[in-house]
SEMAR-430295 format. One record per atom (N, C-alpha, C): x, z, y; atom name. Coordinates in nm, 3 decimals, decimal comma. Atoms other than C-alpha are relative to their C-alpha. Example, Ala and Ser with C-alpha at 12.3 -4.5 7.8 and 13.67 -1.06 7.14 Angstrom:
! residues 2
      xx      zz      yy site
   0,089   0,000  -0,119    N
   1,230   0,780  -0,450   CA
   0,090   0,000   0,120    C
  -0,082  -0,006  -0,119    N
   1,367   0,714  -0,106   CA
  -0,077   0,073   0,109    C
This chain:
! residues 178
      xx      zz      yy site
  -0,072   0,123   0,013    N
  -4,808   0,131  -1,047   CA
   0,083  -0,031   0,125    C
  -0,072   0,023  -0,124    N
  -4,716   0,106  -0,680   CA
   0,125   0,087   0,006    C
  -0,114  -0,092  -0,001    N
  -4,488   0,406  -0,724   CA
   0,112  -0,056  -0,086    C
  -0,101   0,057   0,087    N
  -4,309   0,242  -1,017   CA
   0,065  -0,124   0,062    C
  -0,054   0,119  -0,066    N
  -4,270  -0,084  -0,825   CA
   0,094   0,040   0,112    C
  -0,082  -0,048  -0,111    N
  -4,139   0,101  -0,522   CA
   0,129   0,062  -0,053    C
  -0,118  -0,062   0,061    N
  -3,901   0,301  -0,742   CA
   0,096  -0,107  -0,052    C
  -0,082   0,111   0,048    N
  -3,777  -0,022  -0,902   CA
   0,075  -0,068   0,113    C
  -0,066   0,060  -0,116    N
  -3,705  -0,172  -0,561   CA
   0,110   0,090   0,055    C
  -0,100  -0,094  -0,052    N
  -3,519   0,142  -0,454   CA
   0,125   0,000  -0,088    C
  -0,114   0,004   0,092    N
  -3,301   0,136  -0,766   CA
   0,078  -0,129   0,019    C
  -0,066   0,128  -0,019    N
  -3,228  -0,234  -0,717   CA
   0,077  -0,003   0,133    C
  -0,067  -0,002  -0,131    N
  -3,144  -0,182  -0,348   CA
   0,125   0,087  -0,006    C
  -0,118  -0,087   0,014    N
  -2,910   0,104  -0,436   CA
   0,110  -0,072  -0,076    C
  -0,099   0,074   0,079    N
  -2,737  -0,110  -0,699   CA
   0,064  -0,110   0,084    C
  -0,055   0,107  -0,085    N
  -2,699  -0,402  -0,457   CA
   0,089   0,056   0,109    C
  -0,083  -0,064  -0,102    N
  -2,562  -0,167  -0,192   CA
   0,135   0,039  -0,056    C
  -0,126  -0,039   0,065    N
  -2,298  -0,035  -0,433   CA
   0,084  -0,124  -0,029    C
  -0,072   0,124   0,030    N
  -2,206  -0,387  -0,544   CA
   0,056  -0,062   0,126    C
  -0,045   0,057  -0,125    N
  -2,184  -0,510  -0,186   CA
   0,118   0,080   0,056    C
  -0,109  -0,083  -0,052    N
  -1,967  -0,214  -0,082   CA
   0,128  -0,023  -0,078    C
  -0,123   0,019   0,078    N
  -1,725  -0,263  -0,371   CA
   0,054  -0,142   0,020    C
  -0,045   0,136  -0,027    N
  -1,713  -0,639  -0,304   CA
   0,073  -0,005   0,133    C
  -0,066  -0,002  -0,130    N
  -1,629  -0,579   0,062   CA
   0,134   0,070  -0,010    C
  -0,125  -0,074   0,014    N
  -1,364  -0,327  -0,037   CA
   0,105  -0,089  -0,067    C
  -0,096   0,084   0,072    N
  -1,199  -0,571  -0,280   CA
   0,050  -0,116   0,084    C
  -0,040   0,113  -0,082    N
  -1,186  -0,843  -0,016   CA
   0,080   0,041   0,123    C
  -0,080  -0,045  -0,113    N
  -0,999  -0,630   0,237   CA
   0,143  -0,049  -0,015    C
  -0,141   0,041   0,008    N
  -0,646  -0,746   0,325   CA
   0,085   0,108  -0,066    C
  -0,089  -0,091   0,071    N
  -0,366  -0,588   0,122   CA
   0,084   0,083   0,096    C
  -0,090  -0,065  -0,095    N
  -0,173  -0,490   0,436   CA
  -0,056  -0,012   0,142    C
   0,055   0,000  -0,136    N
  -0,268  -0,395   0,793   CA
   0,081  -0,086   0,096    C
  -0,084   0,079  -0,089    N
   0,023  -0,584   0,952   CA
  -0,006  -0,149  -0,036    C
  -0,009   0,139   0,045    N
   0,044  -0,902   0,743   CA
  -0,128  -0,053  -0,063    C
   0,122   0,043   0,067    N
  -0,301  -0,911   0,590   CA
   0,032  -0,053  -0,139    C
  -0,026   0,064   0,128    N
  -0,298  -1,144   0,288   CA
   0,095  -0,119   0,014    C
  -0,097   0,107  -0,026    N
  -0,025  -1,368   0,433   CA
   0,087  -0,028  -0,123    C
  -0,088   0,016   0,116    N
   0,189  -1,308   0,125   CA
  -0,068  -0,079  -0,111    C
   0,073   0,067   0,107    N
  -0,077  -1,423  -0,120   CA
  -0,024  -0,147   0,035    C
   0,026   0,137  -0,046    N
  -0,165  -1,730   0,085   CA
   0,128  -0,083  -0,005    C
  -0,129   0,072   0,002    N
   0,203  -1,826   0,122   CA
   0,044  -0,031  -0,143    C
  -0,044   0,017   0,139    N
   0,262  -1,783  -0,252   CA
  -0,092  -0,091  -0,080    C
   0,096   0,071   0,086    N
  -0,057  -1,929  -0,401   CA
  -0,083  -0,106   0,074    C
   0,073   0,101  -0,076    N
  -0,197  -2,146  -0,119   CA
  -0,147   0,029   0,017    C
   0,141  -0,039  -0,015    N
  -0,525  -1,955  -0,111   CA
  -0,007   0,151   0,021    C
   0,022  -0,143  -0,014    N
  -0,670  -1,616  -0,031   CA
  -0,033   0,059  -0,138    C
   0,042  -0,063   0,126    N
  -0,715  -1,366  -0,314   CA
  -0,152   0,009  -0,004    C
   0,144  -0,016   0,015    N
  -1,066  -1,335  -0,453   CA
  -0,029   0,117  -0,092    C
   0,040  -0,115   0,081    N
  -1,260  -1,086  -0,661   CA
   0,062   0,000  -0,139    C
  -0,063   0,008   0,132    N
  -1,092  -1,209  -0,980   CA
   0,149   0,031   0,004    C
  -0,144  -0,022  -0,015    N
  -0,743  -1,146  -0,842   CA
   0,032   0,146  -0,033    C
  -0,037  -0,139   0,032    N
  -0,591  -0,837  -1,007   CA
   0,073   0,067   0,117    C
  -0,064  -0,076  -0,109    N
  -0,490  -0,571  -0,756   CA
   0,150   0,007  -0,020    C
  -0,144  -0,008   0,027    N
  -0,151  -0,542  -0,926   CA
   0,072  -0,128   0,042    C
  -0,059   0,127  -0,042    N
  -0,085  -0,913  -0,861   CA
   0,008  -0,007   0,153    C
  -0,002  -0,001  -0,147    N
  -0,178  -0,870  -0,495   CA
   0,114   0,088   0,051    C
  -0,106  -0,092  -0,043    N
   0,058  -0,572  -0,461   CA
   0,137  -0,060  -0,028    C
  -0,130   0,057   0,037    N
   0,345  -0,738  -0,646   CA
   0,035  -0,119   0,089    C
  -0,022   0,116  -0,086    N
   0,306  -1,059  -0,445   CA
   0,036   0,044   0,141    C
  -0,026  -0,050  -0,135    N
   0,295  -0,866  -0,119   CA
   0,140   0,061   0,010    C
  -0,131  -0,066  -0,006    N
   0,601  -0,655  -0,198   CA
   0,115  -0,101  -0,010    C
  -0,104   0,103   0,011    N
   0,806  -0,960  -0,303   CA
   0,015  -0,075   0,132    C
   0,001   0,073  -0,126    N
   0,709  -1,140   0,016   CA
   0,065   0,082   0,111    C
  -0,055  -0,087  -0,105    N
   0,789  -0,845   0,243   CA
   0,149   0,024  -0,024    C
  -0,142  -0,021   0,030    N
   1,117  -0,776   0,065   CA
   0,082  -0,120   0,046    C
  -0,071   0,121  -0,040    N
   1,224  -1,136   0,118   CA
   0,007  -0,012   0,153    C
   0,008   0,006  -0,147    N
   1,112  -1,128   0,482   CA
   0,099   0,099   0,063    C
  -0,090  -0,103  -0,054    N
   1,307  -0,805   0,546   CA
   0,147  -0,033  -0,028    C
  -0,139   0,039   0,032    N
   1,619  -0,934   0,371   CA
   0,048  -0,112   0,093    C
  -0,036   0,111  -0,088    N
   1,611  -1,240   0,598   CA
   0,012   0,042   0,147    C
  -0,006  -0,047  -0,139    N
   1,580  -1,032   0,917   CA
   0,144   0,028   0,041    C
  -0,133  -0,030  -0,054    N
   1,888  -1,007   1,136   CA
   0,013   0,151   0,022    C
  -0,025  -0,143  -0,018    N
   2,036  -0,658   1,129   CA
   0,134   0,025   0,070    C
  -0,130  -0,013  -0,066    N
   2,349  -0,721   1,335   CA
  -0,001   0,107   0,109    C
   0,011  -0,104  -0,101    N
   2,220  -0,475   1,595   CA
   0,016   0,141  -0,059    C
  -0,010  -0,131   0,065    N
   2,236  -0,192   1,339   CA
   0,146   0,034  -0,029    C
  -0,134  -0,042   0,043    N
   2,551   0,013   1,278   CA
   0,017  -0,026  -0,150    C
  -0,031   0,033   0,140    N
   2,721  -0,058   0,943   CA
  -0,066   0,097  -0,098    C
   0,058  -0,097   0,095    N
   2,597   0,266   0,781   CA
  -0,151  -0,020  -0,014    C
   0,144   0,027   0,011    N
   2,233   0,179   0,863   CA
  -0,027  -0,133  -0,071    C
   0,013   0,125   0,074    N
   2,281  -0,175   0,735   CA
   0,012   0,026  -0,150    C
  -0,017  -0,035   0,142    N
   2,402  -0,026   0,406   CA
  -0,121   0,074  -0,054    C
   0,120  -0,072   0,044    N
   2,107   0,215   0,387   CA
  -0,118  -0,096  -0,016    C
   0,108   0,099   0,005    N
   1,868  -0,069   0,460   CA
   0,011  -0,084  -0,127    C
  -0,022   0,080   0,120    N
   2,021  -0,281   0,184   CA
  -0,037   0,078  -0,125    C
   0,033  -0,085   0,116    N
   1,991   0,008  -0,062   CA
  -0,151   0,016  -0,013    C
   0,145  -0,015   0,005    N
   1,626   0,062   0,032   CA
  -0,068  -0,128  -0,047    C
   0,059   0,127   0,045    N
   1,547  -0,307  -0,016   CA
   0,028  -0,024  -0,148    C
  -0,029   0,008   0,145    N
   1,720  -0,295  -0,356   CA
  -0,095   0,092  -0,078    C
   0,095  -0,092   0,064    N
   1,503   0,007  -0,443   CA
  -0,141  -0,058   0,001    C
   0,132   0,064  -0,007    N
   1,193  -0,180  -0,325   CA
  -0,013  -0,108  -0,107    C
   0,001   0,102   0,106    N
   1,284  -0,467  -0,557   CA
  -0,017   0,065  -0,137    C
   0,008  -0,075   0,127    N
   1,331  -0,220  -0,843   CA
  -0,142   0,050  -0,023    C
   0,137  -0,050   0,007    N
   0,991  -0,063  -0,769   CA
  -0,097  -0,113  -0,035    C
   0,089   0,115   0,022    N
   0,817  -0,401  -0,754   CA
   0,013  -0,054  -0,141    C
  -0,023   0,055   0,134    N
   0,976  -0,524  -1,076   CA
  -0,053   0,092  -0,110    C
   0,056  -0,095   0,098    N
   0,868  -0,207  -1,259   CA
  -0,151  -0,018  -0,011    C
   0,143   0,030   0,002    N
   0,508  -0,293  -1,162   CA
  -0,090   0,118  -0,026    C
   0,080  -0,121   0,023    N
   0,383   0,065  -1,182   CA
  -0,055   0,049   0,133    C
   0,058  -0,027  -0,130    N
   0,150   0,094  -0,883   CA
  -0,112   0,104  -0,011    C
   0,105  -0,101   0,006    N
  -0,087   0,381  -0,795   CA
  -0,139  -0,062   0,001    C
   0,141   0,041   0,001    N
  -0,461   0,352  -0,848   CA
  -0,076   0,092   0,094    C
   0,081  -0,082  -0,090    N
  -0,699   0,468  -0,576   CA
  -0,105   0,075  -0,078    C
   0,106  -0,079   0,061    N
  -0,945   0,737  -0,663   CA
  -0,133  -0,071   0,023    C
   0,127   0,070  -0,016    N
  -1,295   0,597  -0,722   CA
  -0,087   0,057   0,111    C
   0,083  -0,060  -0,104    N
  -1,445   0,840  -0,468   CA
   0,051  -0,028   0,140    C
  -0,050   0,037  -0,132    N
  -1,232   0,705  -0,183   CA
  -0,075  -0,125   0,042    C
   0,091   0,108  -0,036    N
  -1,482   0,485  -0,001   CA
   0,064  -0,108   0,086    C
  -0,064   0,100  -0,085    N
  -1,240   0,305   0,229   CA
   0,123  -0,057  -0,068    C
  -0,118   0,069   0,049    N
  -0,962   0,061   0,154   CA
   0,119   0,058   0,075    C
  -0,109  -0,071  -0,065    N
  -0,656   0,276   0,227   CA
   0,122   0,002  -0,089    C
  -0,117  -0,021   0,085    N
  -0,304   0,338   0,111   CA
  -0,025   0,119  -0,093    C
   0,005  -0,113   0,093    N
  -0,269   0,570  -0,187   CA
   0,146   0,041  -0,023    C
  -0,140  -0,041   0,006    N
   0,060   0,761  -0,152   CA
   0,041   0,033  -0,143    C
  -0,027  -0,038   0,139    N
   0,044   0,910  -0,500   CA
  -0,135   0,023  -0,068    C
   0,129  -0,016   0,066    N
  -0,241   0,887  -0,748   CA
  -0,004   0,127  -0,086    C
   0,017  -0,124   0,078    N
  -0,376   1,162  -0,977   CA
   0,096   0,010  -0,118    C
  -0,097  -0,001   0,110    N
  -0,125   1,061  -1,246   CA
   0,144   0,014   0,049    C
  -0,134  -0,013  -0,057    N
   0,170   1,101  -1,008   CA
   0,069  -0,132   0,025    C
  -0,058   0,132  -0,028    N
   0,225   0,727  -0,972   CA
   0,006  -0,017   0,151    C
  -0,027  -0,001  -0,143    N
   0,374   0,672  -0,629   CA
  -0,002  -0,141   0,058    C
   0,000   0,130  -0,068    N
   0,336   0,391  -0,376   CA
   0,142  -0,043   0,035    C
  -0,133   0,056  -0,030    N
   0,624   0,171  -0,259   CA
   0,076   0,085   0,103    C
  -0,067  -0,082  -0,101    N
   0,703   0,372   0,056   CA
   0,032   0,137  -0,057    C
  -0,025  -0,129   0,065    N
   0,667   0,695  -0,141   CA
   0,117  -0,007  -0,096    C
  -0,112   0,018   0,092    N
   0,907   0,560  -0,401   CA
   0,132  -0,002   0,075    C
  -0,123   0,005  -0,079    N
   1,166   0,485  -0,134   CA
   0,039   0,140   0,049    C
  -0,025  -0,139  -0,042    N
   1,130   0,841  -0,002   CA
   0,048   0,082  -0,119    C
  -0,035  -0,075   0,121    N
   1,143   0,986  -0,354   CA
   0,143  -0,029  -0,044    C
  -0,133   0,038   0,048    N
   1,457   0,793  -0,444   CA
   0,112   0,040   0,094    C
  -0,104  -0,034  -0,097    N
   1,643   0,883  -0,125   CA
  -0,003   0,146   0,044    C
   0,013  -0,139  -0,048    N
   1,510   1,231  -0,041   CA
  -0,044   0,098  -0,108    C
   0,042  -0,086   0,110    N
   1,373   1,364  -0,370   CA
  -0,150   0,005  -0,020    C
   0,142  -0,005   0,037    N
   1,042   1,406  -0,549   CA
  -0,075   0,109   0,076    C
   0,067  -0,112  -0,067    N
   0,967   1,740  -0,380   CA
  -0,053  -0,041   0,137    C
   0,047   0,041  -0,133    N
   0,947   1,587  -0,033   CA
  -0,113  -0,102  -0,012    C
   0,109   0,097   0,023    N
   0,733   1,299  -0,165   CA
  -0,130   0,074  -0,033    C
   0,119  -0,078   0,034    N
   0,492   1,555  -0,312   CA
  -0,054   0,076   0,120    C
   0,045  -0,068  -0,123    N
   0,481   1,750   0,018   CA
  -0,073  -0,099   0,091    C
   0,066   0,102  -0,083    N
   0,396   1,431   0,204   CA
  -0,136  -0,034  -0,060    C
   0,126   0,032   0,067    N
   0,128   1,347  -0,053   CA
  -0,103   0,111   0,018    C
   0,093  -0,112  -0,017    N
  -0,024   1,695  -0,019   CA
  -0,069  -0,005   0,136    C
   0,057   0,006  -0,135    N
  -0,080   1,635   0,353   CA
  -0,058  -0,137   0,035    C
   0,038   0,137  -0,041    N
  -0,125   1,257   0,369   CA
  -0,023  -0,092  -0,120    C
   0,015   0,082   0,121    N
  -0,253   1,118   0,036   CA
  -0,053  -0,142   0,026    C
   0,059   0,131  -0,028    N
  -0,443   0,827   0,197   CA
   0,027  -0,046   0,144    C
  -0,031   0,034  -0,138    N
  -0,270   0,783   0,532   CA
   0,101  -0,113   0,009    C
  -0,101   0,099  -0,033    N
  -0,078   0,499   0,684   CA
   0,123   0,073   0,051    C
  -0,125  -0,067  -0,036    N
   0,286   0,578   0,756   CA
   0,000   0,042   0,146    C
   0,002  -0,036  -0,142    N
   0,226   0,577   1,132   CA
  -0,085   0,123   0,028    C
   0,085  -0,119  -0,017    N
  -0,028   0,858   1,082   CA
   0,056   0,124  -0,069    C
  -0,063  -0,113   0,069    N
   0,206   1,081   0,881   CA
   0,084   0,080   0,099    C
  -0,065  -0,078  -0,105    N
   0,291   1,334   1,150   CA
   0,078   0,116  -0,060    C
  -0,089  -0,101   0,058    N
   0,568   1,517   0,971   CA
   0,142  -0,031   0,048    C
  -0,136   0,025  -0,049    N
   0,917   1,560   1,121   CA
   0,090  -0,064  -0,105    C
  -0,087   0,055   0,104    N
   1,080   1,483   0,786   CA
  -0,024  -0,149  -0,024    C
   0,030   0,143   0,014    N
   0,902   1,146   0,769   CA
   0,066  -0,077   0,114    C
  -0,059   0,068  -0,116    N
   1,009   1,051   1,121   CA
   0,152  -0,003  -0,007    C
  -0,146  -0,006   0,014    N
   1,367   1,165   1,059   CA
   0,049  -0,099  -0,106    C
  -0,036   0,093   0,108    N
   1,379   0,965   0,736   CA
  -0,006  -0,144   0,050    C
   0,014   0,136  -0,053    N
   1,252   0,651   0,910   CA
   0,117  -0,032   0,093    C
  -0,105   0,024  -0,100    N
   1,501   0,686   1,196   CA
   0,138  -0,015  -0,061    C
  -0,133   0,006   0,061    N
   1,795   0,726   0,960   CA
   0,009  -0,098  -0,117    C
   0,008   0,085   0,120    N
   1,695   0,457   0,708   CA
   0,049  -0,143   0,017    C
  -0,035   0,140  -0,019    N
   1,783   0,125   0,867   CA
  -0,120  -0,092   0,004    C
   0,125   0,075  -0,013    N
   1,420   0,013   0,857   CA
  -0,082   0,066   0,111    C
   0,084  -0,054  -0,106    N
   1,172   0,054   1,141   CA
  -0,135   0,046  -0,056    C
   0,134  -0,041   0,042    N
   0,830   0,216   1,124   CA
  -0,087  -0,122  -0,024    C
   0,080   0,122   0,020    N
   0,673  -0,128   1,165   CA
   0,036  -0,070  -0,132    C
  -0,039   0,061   0,128    N
   0,875  -0,255   0,868   CA
  -0,058   0,078  -0,117    C
   0,066  -0,079   0,105    N
   0,744   0,034   0,658   CA
  -0,149  -0,029  -0,003    C
   0,141   0,038  -0,005    N
   0,395  -0,055   0,777   CA
  -0,022  -0,133  -0,072    C
   0,009   0,129   0,070    N
   0,461  -0,407   0,647   CA
   0,007   0,019  -0,152    C
  -0,014  -0,027   0,143    N
   0,558  -0,263   0,307   CA
  -0,127   0,063  -0,057    C
   0,109  -0,083   0,051    N
   0,263  -0,025   0,273   CA
  -0,125  -0,082  -0,032    C
   0,121   0,072   0,043    N
  -0,033  -0,162   0,077   CA
  -0,120   0,093  -0,002    C
   0,126  -0,074   0,013    N
  -0,396  -0,055   0,073   CA
  -0,059  -0,031  -0,137    C
   0,059   0,016   0,134    N
  -0,590  -0,007  -0,249   CA
  -0,149   0,024   0,006    C
């Protein structure tokens, strides 16, 4: 009987541990730079466990897009201002489509998901795909499926950032965790 009681406690503890871990994961901020600033500014409260992840992502991307459109870019040459504008238009297109990647269930940390198992791409990945092609997006995903943009040590990523009209920090603001 003691063995059954002990086994019951172990099963319950394991279940509570899994529930606690998934609860903590769901309460993580959507973005490492802005946290949940976008959700709070839009809805006047922090997201909770009932908040759909897609709503958090869409809210965040709309907020960041607006913030970036309002930033002064007079220091940029005209060609980079045009590239920046195009990228922000693409970001709007991505957000409005509402097709966001889903993290793999075996990923234990709250991280970005560059491209999920169905080939659904994240916002930054979409911008790369639309301007540089799907092949480069897939190469990046092969090496950095769950990395933040600042950790993607690939020359083609750095070159793309430098020639885009957006800074690495601005891409960090765009990138969401799942």
